[in-house]
ROVO-892968 format. One record per residue: residue in three letters; x, y, z of N, C-alpha, C in turn. Coordinates in Angstrom, 3 decimals, decimal comma, m for minus. Layout:
N
 kegu      n.X      n.Y      n.Z     ca.X     ca.Y     ca.Z      c.X      c.Y      c.Z
  ALA        X        Y        Z        X        Y        Z        X        Y        Z
...
//
This chain:
275
 kegu      n.X      n.Y      n.Z     ca.X     ca.Y     ca.Z      c.X      c.Y      c.Z
  MET    2,080   38,569  m10,866    1,419   37,112  m10,585    2,734   36,239  m10,605
  PRO    2,652   35,160   m9,845    3,739   34,398   m9,825    3,913   33,215  m10,773
  ARG    5,255   33,170  m11,024    5,815   32,123  m12,045    6,199   31,054  m11,807
  PHE    5,544   29,979  m12,256    5,736   28,624  m11,756    6,323   27,761  m12,811
  VAL    7,443   27,009  m12,701    8,174   26,085  m13,668    8,181   24,784  m13,143
  PHE    7,288   23,981  m13,995    6,947   22,522  m13,550    8,258   21,888  m14,316
  LEU    8,944   20,910  m13,557    9,859   19,922  m13,979    9,605   18,803  m13,826
  LEU    9,087   17,797  m14,736    8,418   16,530  m14,480    9,097   15,621  m15,416
  GLY    8,895   14,331  m14,704    9,644   13,132  m15,395    8,714   12,591  m16,746
  LYS    7,417   13,111  m16,712    6,583   12,676  m17,990    5,540   13,845  m18,085
  PRO    5,156   13,871  m19,317    4,098   14,725  m19,557    2,866   14,811  m18,577
  PRO    2,485   16,191  m18,237    1,278   16,075  m17,126   m0,001   15,547  m17,549
  ARG   m0,247   15,279  m18,921   m1,435   14,464  m19,283   m1,368   13,064  m18,690
  LYS   m0,310   12,703  m18,472   m0,134   10,977  m18,044   m0,359   11,115  m16,484
  SER   m0,599   12,121  m15,792   m0,764   12,218  m14,346   m2,275   12,238  m14,091
  PRO   m2,628   11,585  m12,976   m4,094   11,799  m12,548   m4,297   13,186  m11,796
  VAL   m3,407   13,909  m11,440   m3,562   15,121  m10,700   m3,127   16,334  m11,316
  LEU   m1,777   16,361  m12,172   m1,276   17,422  m12,468   m2,001   18,428  m13,455
  PRO   m2,884   17,824  m14,330   m3,515   18,688  m15,207   m4,513   19,648  m14,350
  GLU   m5,099   19,081  m13,472   m6,042   19,867  m12,522   m5,274   20,877  m11,663
  ILE   m3,992   20,599  m11,263   m3,309   21,490  m10,487   m2,728   22,571  m11,255
  ILE   m2,481   22,293  m12,561   m1,802   23,356  m13,623   m3,067   24,224  m13,879
  THR   m4,200   23,610  m14,182   m5,294   24,476  m14,494   m5,673   25,458  m13,216
  ALA   m5,724   24,760  m12,062   m6,005   25,688  m10,948   m5,013   26,885  m10,958
  LEU   m3,930   26,804  m11,000   m2,902   27,897  m10,976   m2,915   28,790  m12,062
  VAL   m3,334   28,273  m13,413   m3,384   29,233  m14,216   m4,854   29,973  m13,953
  ASP   m5,855   29,405  m13,377   m7,215   30,350  m13,171   m6,953   31,163  m12,197
  ARG   m5,987   30,898  m11,321   m5,638   32,057  m10,183   m4,978   33,169  m10,905
  GLY   m4,327   33,025  m12,119   m3,668   34,066  m12,790   m2,265   33,696  m12,766
  GLY   m1,679   32,591  m12,462   m0,401   32,108  m12,331    0,238   31,880  m13,959
  ASP    1,397   32,133  m13,955    2,309   31,934  m15,063    2,871   30,535  m15,045
  VAL    2,540   29,612  m15,989    2,845   28,250  m15,791    3,853   27,851  m16,988
  GLU    4,886   27,380  m16,843    5,614   26,730  m17,839    5,884   25,250  m17,350
  ILE    6,002   24,369  m18,561    6,269   22,922  m18,175    7,408   22,395  m19,037
  HIS    8,389   21,733  m18,195    9,342   21,084  m18,981    9,467   19,659  m18,509
  VAL    9,828   18,620  m19,421   10,084   17,467  m19,184   11,692   17,155  m19,593
  PRO   12,507   17,441  m18,703   13,828   17,157  m18,958   14,371   15,671  m18,736
  ALA   14,995   15,277  m19,784   15,567   13,679  m19,950   16,859   13,592  m19,489
  THR   17,533   14,880  m19,411   18,962   14,885  m18,900   18,903   16,212  m17,955
  ALA   20,147   16,429  m17,377   20,236   17,725  m16,602   20,566   18,814  m17,549
  THR   21,339   18,499  m18,871   21,267   19,671  m19,907   20,030   20,219  m20,371
  ASP   18,990   19,399  m20,166   17,729   20,023  m20,605   16,958   20,872  m19,579
  VAL   17,529   20,996  m18,383   16,809   21,802  m17,603   17,024   23,306  m17,755
  PRO   16,035   24,067  m17,749   16,187   25,589  m18,343   17,183   26,211  m17,353
  ALA   17,833   27,153  m18,099   18,902   27,929  m17,346   18,437   29,138  m16,339
  ASP   17,159   29,498  m16,653   16,765   30,814  m16,054   15,876   30,383  m14,901
  LEU   16,071   29,160  m14,291   15,328   28,817  m13,203   15,270   29,755  m11,916
  PRO   16,326   30,447  m11,705   16,253   31,268  m10,479   15,182   32,485  m10,498
  ALA   14,978   32,697  m11,694   13,662   33,813  m11,935   12,431   33,264  m11,633
  ALA   12,260   31,948  m11,657   10,790   31,395  m11,275   10,609   31,678   m9,626
  ASP    9,218   31,793   m9,480    8,952   31,922   m8,150    8,969   30,756   m7,325
  LEU    8,444   29,834   m8,043    8,506   28,301   m7,609    8,854   27,311   m8,712
  VAL    9,651   26,378   m8,400   10,084   25,171   m9,262    9,371   23,865   m8,762
  VAL    8,411   23,454   m9,365    7,743   22,355   m9,077    8,199   21,001   m9,607
  ILE    8,672   20,149   m8,663    9,391   18,982   m9,178    8,538   17,658   m8,817
  ARG    8,489   16,901   m9,873    7,804   15,635   m9,738    8,237   14,489  m10,723
  GLY    8,777   13,349  m10,372    8,998   12,261  m11,223   10,307   12,255  m11,971
  LEU   11,291   13,071  m11,445   12,545   13,263  m12,105   13,440   12,083  m11,872
  GLY   14,256   11,844  m12,800   15,538   10,882  m12,696   16,446   11,385  m11,583
  ARG   17,255   10,400  m11,250   18,358   10,916  m10,366   19,408   11,721  m10,733
  ALA   19,912   11,703  m12,102   20,916   12,675  m12,569   20,203   14,139  m12,492
  VAL   19,087   14,353  m12,967   18,352   15,662  m13,031   18,173   16,258  m11,527
  LEU   17,834   15,279  m10,691   17,627   15,529   m9,370   19,045   16,211   m8,811
  ALA   20,030   15,329   m9,138   21,318   15,598   m8,425   21,812   16,914   m8,838
  ALA   21,559   17,315  m10,285   22,017   18,722  m10,828   21,014   19,854  m10,124
  LEU   19,820   19,487   m9,957   18,898   20,583   m9,372   19,252   20,803   m7,991
  SER   19,635   19,839   m7,221   19,848   19,770   m5,780   21,174   20,627   m5,677
  ALA   22,172   20,408   m6,537   23,340   21,557   m6,601   23,057   22,856   m6,857
  ARG   22,210   23,122   m7,738   21,631   24,330   m8,138   20,855   25,090   m7,084
  GLU   20,158   24,141   m6,359   19,130   24,564   m5,331   19,991   25,346   m4,330
  ALA   21,085   24,842   m3,921   22,081   25,423   m3,008   22,715   26,594   m3,595
  ALA   23,313   26,533   m4,734   24,206   27,382   m5,292   23,535   28,573   m5,757
  ASP   22,251   28,476   m6,589   21,497   29,468   m7,094   20,272   30,090   m6,108
  GLY   20,058   29,341   m5,184   18,932   29,862   m4,460   17,445   29,441   m4,929
  LEU   17,604   28,308   m5,715   16,242   27,985   m6,201   15,310   27,592   m5,223
  ARG   14,029   28,036   m5,575   12,864   27,812   m4,777   12,038   26,809   m5,147
  CYS   12,166   25,454   m4,689   11,594   24,205   m5,238   10,564   23,618   m4,179
  CYS    9,720   23,074   m4,763    8,472   22,135   m4,096    8,221   21,040   m4,915
  ASN    8,490   19,744   m4,211    9,458   19,666   m3,172   10,888   20,104   m3,342
  GLY   11,632   20,182   m2,299   13,047   20,444   m2,565   13,869   19,478   m3,313
  ALA   14,669   19,781   m4,154   15,264   18,750   m5,125   16,268   17,768   m4,153
  GLY   16,742   18,337   m3,037   17,609   17,577   m2,051   16,918   16,669   m1,451
  ALA   15,644   17,070   m0,939   14,767   16,065   m0,066   14,126   15,142   m1,167
  THR   13,876   15,442   m2,150   13,247   14,470   m3,327   14,413   13,444   m3,562
  LEU   15,574   13,845   m3,792   16,805   12,994   m4,161   17,038   12,001   m2,863
  ALA   16,919   12,522   m1,634   17,136   11,797   m0,615   16,165   10,599   m0,336
  CYS   14,987   10,902   m0,896   13,816    9,892   m0,923   14,152    8,752   m1,779
  ALA   14,915    8,924   m2,850   15,348    7,894   m3,660   16,261    6,791   m3,048
  ASP   16,844    7,132   m2,048   17,651    6,169   m1,271   16,917    5,491   m0,092
  ARG   16,510    4,474   m0,230   15,627    3,883    0,993   16,447    3,880    2,338
  ALA   17,641    3,577    2,185   18,479    3,370    3,321   18,722    4,972    4,215
  LEU   18,943    5,838    3,434   19,008    7,209    3,825   17,636    7,569    4,332
  LEU   16,676    7,277    3,791   15,210    7,569    4,103   14,983    7,076    5,392
  VAL   15,240    5,532    5,771   15,081    5,034    7,015   16,087    5,696    8,138
  ASP   17,122    6,076    7,766   18,084    6,818    8,676   17,517    8,061    8,979
  ALA   16,835    8,707    8,316   16,223   10,032    8,545   15,138   10,013    9,367
  LEU   14,347    8,940    9,067   13,101    8,642   10,031   13,510    8,170   11,217
  VAL   14,341    7,340   11,414   14,755    6,960   12,810   15,379    8,003   13,601
  ALA   16,184    8,905   12,852   16,800   10,042   13,746   15,544   11,134   14,157
  ALA   14,461   11,232   13,461   13,294   12,082   13,826   12,424   11,319   14,803
  GLY   12,670   10,245   15,187   11,820    9,254   16,178   10,690    8,792   15,576
  VAL   10,719    8,665   14,312    9,562    7,868   13,476    9,803    6,478   13,653
  PRO    8,755    5,727   14,172    8,817    4,386   14,057    8,945    3,531   12,756
  VAL    9,661    2,716   12,545    9,728    1,959   11,394   10,037    0,400   11,676
  PRO    9,799   m0,439   10,534   10,189   m1,837   11,145   11,596   m2,075   11,233
  PRO   12,153   m2,946   11,910   13,543   m3,303   11,880   14,218   m3,586   10,477
  THR   15,179   m2,826   10,364   15,789   m2,735    8,996   17,263   m2,787    8,918
  ARG   17,622   m3,591    7,982   19,328   m3,610    7,561   19,464   m3,629    6,253
  VAL   20,854   m3,179    5,745   21,075   m3,098    4,453   21,990   m4,092    4,185
  GLU   21,752   m4,710    3,015   22,362   m5,955    2,637   23,180   m5,745    1,308
  ALA   24,337   m6,145    0,975   24,913   m5,615   m0,330   24,509   m6,715   m1,351
  ASP   24,160   m7,694   m1,076   23,911   m8,866   m2,242   22,912   m9,731   m1,869
  TRP   22,406  m10,503   m2,555   21,258  m11,529   m2,483   21,493  m12,486   m1,569
  ASP   22,741  m13,030   m1,375   23,173  m14,179   m0,783   23,149  m13,640    0,753
  ASN   23,467  m12,462    1,013   23,363  m11,992    2,344   21,912  m11,810    2,821
  VAL   21,080  m11,475    1,807   19,644  m11,438    2,158   18,978  m12,707    2,567
  LEU   19,400  m13,862    1,942   18,813  m15,105    2,055   19,514  m15,486    3,578
  ARG   20,641  m15,138    3,893   21,242  m15,528    5,319   20,592  m14,778    6,088
  GLY   20,229  m13,570    5,909   19,679  m12,675    6,883   18,142  m12,976    7,291
  ALA   17,532  m13,444    6,207   16,066  m13,809    6,326   16,066  m15,178    7,333
  ALA   16,915  m16,028    7,038   16,993  m17,258    7,748   15,572  m18,023    7,665
  GLY   14,878  m17,905    6,532   13,462  m18,654    6,508   12,506  m17,823    7,288
  SER   12,630  m16,592    7,810   11,639  m15,883    8,526   10,902  m15,056    7,475
  PRO    9,600  m14,627    7,606    8,969  m13,791    6,793    9,732  m12,320    6,515
  VAL    9,972  m11,871    5,478   10,735  m10,470    5,561    9,941   m9,791    4,201
  VAL   10,359   m8,544    4,410   10,167   m7,708    3,260   11,557   m7,213    2,737
  VAL   11,763   m7,581    1,303   12,990   m7,006    0,628   12,634   m6,083   m0,291
  LYS   13,600   m4,686   m0,193   13,351   m3,698   m0,981   14,771   m3,292   m1,772
  ALA   14,646   m2,999   m2,949   15,780   m2,294   m3,442   16,171   m1,000   m2,754
  ARG   17,502   m0,761   m2,766   17,757    0,409   m1,893   17,306    1,735   m2,786
  ASP   17,491    1,571   m4,118   17,156    2,611   m5,112   15,713    2,634   m5,466
  ALA   14,955    3,521   m4,760   13,614    3,607   m4,671   13,220    3,959   m6,277
  LEU   14,003    4,591   m7,015   13,696    4,858   m8,282   13,483    3,795   m9,295
  ARG   13,745    2,865   m8,792   13,589    1,517   m9,600   12,192    1,133   m9,891
  GLY   11,166    1,981   m8,962    9,622    1,547   m8,827    9,231    0,755   m7,651
  ARG    8,151    1,326   m7,293    7,627    0,691   m6,081    7,272   m0,729   m6,050
  ALA    6,750   m1,247   m7,316    6,399   m2,699   m7,423    7,558   m3,523   m7,915
  ALA    8,252   m2,718   m8,820    9,563   m3,694   m9,402   10,606   m3,920   m8,450
  GLY   10,737   m3,145   m7,394   11,899   m3,321   m6,527   11,572   m3,701   m5,101
  VAL   10,396   m4,391   m5,074   10,069   m4,932   m3,798    9,513   m6,322   m3,740
  TRP    9,868   m7,161   m2,539    9,507   m8,491   m2,657    8,879   m8,852   m1,230
  LEU    7,621   m9,059   m1,388    6,636   m9,402    0,113    6,535  m10,771    0,055
  PRO    6,231  m11,174    1,554    5,842  m12,425    1,875    4,863  m13,089    0,897
  SER    3,858  m12,222    0,599    2,931  m12,748   m0,471    3,203  m13,114   m1,761
  ASP    4,524  m12,744   m2,000    4,897  m13,073   m3,337    5,756  m14,565   m3,261
  GLY    5,668  m15,149   m2,133    6,251  m16,611   m2,098    7,540  m16,532   m1,185
  PRO    8,210  m17,661   m1,232    9,529  m17,647   m0,678   10,506  m16,893   m1,446
  LEU   11,462  m16,512   m0,786   12,689  m15,657   m1,361   13,460  m16,697   m2,358
  PRO   13,539  m16,242   m3,617   14,019  m17,036   m4,547   15,586  m17,209   m4,484
  ASP   16,131  m18,231   m4,956   17,621  m18,376   m4,872   18,453  m17,387   m5,597
  VAL   17,883  m16,876   m6,632   18,434  m15,927   m7,599   17,650  m14,363   m7,342
  GLN   18,390  m13,576   m7,306   18,167  m12,008   m7,150   16,958  m11,901   m8,004
  PRO   15,821  m11,147   m7,573   14,558  m10,819   m8,617   14,915   m9,554   m9,140
  PHE   15,752   m8,869   m8,456   15,943   m7,483   m8,910   17,273   m7,060   m8,273
  PRO   18,084   m6,238   m9,029   19,648   m5,875   m8,536   19,469   m5,136   m7,215
  GLY   20,395   m5,335   m6,345   20,690   m4,932   m5,265   21,649   m3,264   m5,233
  PRO   22,093   m2,986   m4,112   21,864   m3,368   m2,797   20,303   m3,509   m2,264
  TYR   20,226   m3,788   m0,983   18,847   m4,366   m0,622   18,518   m3,638    0,759
  LEU   17,316   m3,523    1,138   16,850   m3,277    2,433   16,181   m4,542    2,812
  LEU   16,566   m5,096    3,991   15,891   m6,296    4,528   15,111   m5,778    5,746
  GLN   13,745   m6,110    5,698   12,804   m5,631    6,895   12,168   m6,804    7,475
  ARG   12,102   m6,728    8,704   11,308   m7,874    9,420    9,778   m7,590    8,966
  PHE    9,143   m8,659    8,570    7,734   m8,638    8,199    6,771   m8,271    9,550
  VAL    6,118   m7,305    9,443    5,336   m6,829   10,624    3,757   m7,305   10,495
  PRO    3,227   m8,168   11,218    1,849   m8,445   11,113    1,035   m7,242   11,483
  SER    0,047   m7,135   10,797   m0,838   m5,990   10,732   m2,308   m6,437   10,737
  ASP   m3,298   m5,497   10,677   m4,673   m5,675   10,733   m5,190   m5,602    9,152
  GLY   m4,231   m5,886    8,361   m4,587   m6,032    6,657   m5,038   m4,805    6,035
  ILE   m4,855   m3,418    6,867   m5,292   m2,250    6,337   m3,984   m1,419    5,919
  ASP   m3,771   m1,080    4,761   m2,893   m0,102    4,232   m3,306    1,279    4,563
  ARG   m2,509    1,958    5,421   m3,077    3,335    5,650   m2,119    4,353    4,826
  LYS   m2,976    5,037    4,055   m2,103    6,050    2,909   m2,577    7,177    3,500
  LEU   m1,582    7,760    4,083   m1,759    9,570    4,665   m0,961   10,281    3,598
  TYR   m1,601   11,379    3,282   m1,041   12,293    2,282   m0,853   13,836    3,026
  VAL    0,342   14,250    3,130    0,540   15,657    3,441    0,809   16,370    2,499
  LEU   m0,355   17,463    2,446   m0,557   18,063    1,313   m0,446   19,668    1,774
  GLY    0,678   20,314    2,162    1,166   21,391    2,563    0,413   21,245    3,908
  GLY   m0,530   22,256    4,428   m1,075   22,202    5,640   m2,095   21,406    6,120
  LYS   m2,617   20,441    5,136   m3,553   19,380    5,332   m2,972   18,064    5,097
  VAL   m3,616   17,086    6,095   m3,357   15,739    6,073   m4,524   14,852    5,721
  ALA   m4,491   14,341    4,657   m5,795   13,351    4,416   m5,279   12,045    4,392
  GLY   m6,479   11,095    4,172   m6,190    9,582    4,366   m6,987    8,736    3,648
  LEU   m6,314    7,569    3,325   m7,160    6,582    2,622   m6,770    5,322    3,258
  HIS   m7,955    4,271    3,278   m7,571    3,047    3,783   m7,681    1,868    2,481
  LYS   m6,535    1,278    2,352   m6,395    0,233    1,175   m6,477   m1,135    1,836
  SER   m6,980   m2,007    1,283   m7,082   m3,327    1,857   m7,009   m4,511    0,640
  ALA   m6,463   m5,482    0,752   m6,392   m6,623   m0,214   m7,746   m7,157   m0,372
  GLY   m7,914   m7,184   m1,817   m9,207   m7,679   m2,252   m9,055   m9,171   m2,822
  THR  m10,027   m9,412   m3,684   m9,984  m10,755   m4,201   m8,918  m11,207   m4,958
  ALA   m8,502  m12,411   m4,644   m7,084  m12,928   m5,175   m6,011  m11,911   m4,822
  GLY   m5,871  m11,076   m3,864   m4,850  m10,261   m3,647   m4,761   m8,930   m4,339
  ALA   m5,794   m8,738   m5,074   m5,879   m7,225   m6,064   m6,099   m6,281   m4,840
  ARG   m5,720   m5,128   m5,063   m5,837   m3,931   m4,210   m6,728   m3,005   m4,829
  ARG   m7,658   m2,311   m4,164   m8,520   m1,242   m4,410   m7,478   m0,285   m5,026
  ARG   m7,860    0,422   m6,183   m7,076    1,356   m6,609   m7,139    2,611   m5,995
  ASP   m8,252    3,169   m5,460   m8,411    4,475   m5,000   m8,656    4,530   m3,505
  GLY   m8,971    3,262   m2,794   m8,949    3,212   m1,366  m10,331    3,950   m0,877
  ILE  m10,495    3,935    0,569  m11,610    4,456    1,072  m11,100    5,598    1,985
  PRO  m11,897    6,921    1,454  m11,383    8,141    2,217  m11,637    7,874    3,675
  VAL  m10,752    8,423    4,639  m10,966    8,482    6,108  m10,383    9,826    6,567
  ASP  m10,915   10,377    7,671  m10,228   11,216    8,325   m9,120   10,450    9,424
  PRO   m7,923   10,958    9,078   m7,005   10,345   10,140   m6,924   10,716   11,374
  SER   m6,838   10,030   12,480   m6,576   10,430   13,800   m5,567   11,603   13,925
  HIS   m5,609   12,113   15,149   m4,592   13,299   15,436   m3,326   12,672   15,550
  ASP   m3,217   11,579   16,099   m1,969   10,791   16,406   m1,390   10,244   15,062
  LEU   m2,194    9,819   14,249   m1,485    9,372   12,663   m1,376   10,666   11,911
  ALA   m2,052   11,801   12,005   m1,834   12,818   11,175   m0,338   13,433   11,536
  ALA   m0,136   13,469   13,069    1,092   14,044   13,375    2,202   13,140   13,194
  LEU    1,959   11,907   12,956    3,089   10,862   12,489    3,549   10,930   11,328
  ALA    2,279   11,459   10,468    2,672   11,598    8,956    3,375   12,796    8,710
  ARG    3,027   13,826    9,476    3,868   15,229    9,331    5,209   15,026    9,756
  ARG    5,387   14,254   10,877    6,858   14,025   11,227    7,583   13,383   10,270
  ALA    6,983   12,325    9,672    7,801   11,554    8,767    8,056   12,301    7,400
  ALA    7,323   13,276    6,999    7,432   14,108    5,891    8,419   15,264    6,215
  GLY    8,340   15,634    7,433    9,473   16,729    7,828   10,734   16,027    8,146
  ALA   10,858   14,736    8,509   12,151   14,253    8,700   12,952   14,341    7,451
  ILE   12,457   14,349    6,339   13,202   14,273    5,025   13,002   15,681    4,224
  GLY   12,238   16,501    4,888   12,028   17,885    4,318   11,104   17,988    3,188
  LEU    9,943   17,258    3,335    9,043   17,184    2,193    7,671   18,086    2,525
  GLU    7,286   18,869    1,596    6,099   19,711    1,779    4,674   18,841    1,379
  LEU    5,230   18,124    0,195    3,840   17,338   m0,392    4,523   15,893   m0,361
  ALA    3,867   14,899    0,384    4,243   13,588    0,655    3,252   12,639    0,719
  GLY    3,509   11,350    0,400    2,579   10,206    0,762    3,238    9,370    1,593
  ILE    2,694    9,002    2,742    3,163    8,251    3,877    2,486    7,009    4,078
  ASP    3,104    5,780    3,999    2,412    4,482    4,021    2,758    4,058    5,540
  ILE    1,412    3,581    6,181    1,622    3,391    7,591    0,868    1,987    7,677
  LEU    1,504    1,119    8,665    0,886   m0,154    8,838    0,717   m0,175   10,502
  GLU   m0,445   m0,696   11,071   m0,708   m0,748   12,291   m0,152   m2,054   12,860
  GLY    0,925   m2,227   13,484    1,540   m3,395   14,021    1,184   m3,582   15,546
  PRO    1,384   m4,630   15,932    1,263   m5,078   17,353    1,870   m4,088   18,325
  GLN    2,808   m3,331   17,901    3,432   m2,552   19,074    2,908   m1,068   18,693
  GLY    2,073   m0,829   17,510    1,597    0,535   17,231    1,789    0,684   15,567
  PRO    1,785    1,865   15,473    1,954    2,249   13,974    3,405    2,315   13,464
  LEU    3,644    1,843   12,304    4,885    1,831   11,750    4,897    2,564   10,521
  VAL    5,859    3,442    9,959    5,948    4,122    8,800    6,813    3,019    7,893
  ILE    6,338    2,762    6,758    6,967    1,666    5,916    7,384    2,290    4,493
  ASP    6,986    3,418    4,306    7,132    4,328    2,989    6,819    5,502    3,123
  VAL    7,869    6,429    2,491    7,622    8,022    2,159    7,813    8,184    0,838
  ASN    6,883    8,804    0,182    7,029    9,233   m1,306    6,833   10,532   m1,615
  PRO    7,677   11,301   m2,406    7,345   12,829   m2,648    6,426   13,062   m3,749
  PHE    5,742   14,114   m3,399    4,535   14,515   m4,416    3,635   13,365   m4,882
  PRO    2,767   12,849   m3,966    2,087   11,715   m4,446    0,881   12,342   m5,358
  SER    0,152   11,431   m6,099   m1,005   11,729   m6,945   m2,177   11,833   m6,095
  ALA   m2,039   11,241   m4,919   m3,301   11,488   m3,647   m4,645   11,025   m4,472
  ARG   m4,625   10,068   m5,499   m5,650    9,528   m6,059   m6,744    9,047   m5,216
  GLY   m7,953    9,368   m5,220   m9,021    9,279   m4,172   m9,343   10,081   m3,233
  VAL   m8,569   11,098   m3,199   m8,518   12,096   m2,031   m9,423   13,273   m2,791
  ALA  m10,597   13,649   m2,108  m11,403   14,545   m2,553  m10,681   16,083   m2,652
  GLY  m10,646   16,755   m3,626  m10,087   17,970   m3,539   m8,451   18,017   m3,457
  ALA   m7,795   16,809   m3,829   m6,434   16,942   m3,589   m5,773   17,923   m4,613
  ALA   m6,364   17,893   m5,821   m5,447   18,917   m6,922   m5,849   20,403   m6,322
  GLU   m7,009   20,807   m5,970   m6,991   22,153   m5,402   m6,053   22,378   m4,157
  THR   m6,077   21,506   m3,283   m5,456   21,543   m2,203   m3,862   21,595   m2,339
  ILE   m3,455   20,961   m3,330   m1,925   20,949   m3,667   m1,549   22,377   m4,390
  ALA   m2,540   22,791   m5,264   m2,488   24,157   m6,093   m2,332   25,180   m5,079
  ALA   m3,177   25,072   m4,033   m3,397   26,147   m2,938   m2,002   26,301   m2,163
  HIS   m1,425   24,995   m1,792   m0,083   25,195   m1,302    0,867   25,894   m2,204
  LEU    0,931   25,500   m3,518    2,018   25,883   m4,441    1,803   27,412   m4,400
  TRP    0,484   27,865   m4,548    0,199   29,382   m4,801    0,863   30,128   m3,487
  TYR    0,432   29,606   m2,415    0,925   30,087   m1,107    2,503   30,229   m0,982
  ARG    3,063   29,085   m1,276    4,723   29,137   m1,289    5,070   29,976   m2,203
  ALA    4,539   30,283   m3,328    5,272   31,272   m4,230    4,806   32,654   m3,896
  TRP    3,871   32,958   m3,325    3,430   34,298   m2,790    4,401   34,604   m1,375
  LYS    4,492   33,729   m0,613    5,251   33,833    0,606    6,698   34,110    0,066
  ASP    7,272   33,545   m0,849    8,559   33,622   m1,335    8,678   35,040   m1,924
  MET    7,740   35,505   m2,862    7,815   36,698   m3,659    7,669   37,770   m2,517
  GLU    6,862   37,750   m1,430    6,928   38,720   m0,267    8,133   38,910    0,284
  ALA    8,738   37,812    0,762   10,096   37,797    1,354   11,062   38,411    0,704
  ARG   11,265   38,047   m0,807   12,097   38,812   m1,698   11,940   40,384   m1,829
  ARG   10,595   40,825   m1,941   10,163   42,165   m2,128   10,589   42,816   m0,738
  LYS   10,415   42,356    0,400   10,797   43,152    1,658   12,366   43,119    1,761
  SER   13,000   42,009    1,381   14,468   42,015    1,467   15,100   43,301    0,408
  ASN   14,446   43,352   m0,649   14,966   44,219   m1,823   14,501   45,692   m1,602
  SER   13,301   45,784   m0,647   13,106   47,236   m0,339   13,659   47,691    0,929
  GLY   14,200   46,696    1,667   14,946   47,102    3,137   16,391   47,404    2,594
//
């Protein structure tokens, strides 16, 4: 039976989806180990023996070390450590999306806050920290937060994006292996957002866009944020291994994909060794 090693940024009990995923893998007969490495030296040395290394919520140093081992030792990871690390740099992420033909808001990188203020020139903009590991809310300034302050609200460098008027619906698409699920979230009273959103069946075109966005960075499990602008849908964010809170059966779907990945790699190695 396959051996899974989970490398997590925090204990699984603090996640809305991981306990169910782990239980589903164990119920199928999988051998599951869980590690919460604070530094690269905390990562187990015997990872190449795992049939699948499952990565979620790790810091930059641990991801960088895993990415190097992924190439050197042939680690089998989901998502890939290199792909997950690339998502941590929003500028690299935008470049990868554009190269894959994925529509995104007009974006430029600014080294400091003074350049952000000059670039905005009083127009409504969205400002994000280039470092996505800073936290989605902690490193983002939206027009709804008010005029840009004279003093930087969080450290740079920054992504400066033109604000795109939309229909007020945040379309959250989740690429969960071979399945794409969707939620609609909208601003509620006093700007509060629904936590779980409304489940929807994404259109063929939006599902294809979500797959293309995930594929552009090499993700198997991804959350894709889409806005419907005047010129059509735009991808505004891509996140590796989402919790997919509010998506019915998300944990079982993710577990099924992880099981498939592990078995597929096991079979490939078996055939290689027997040949």
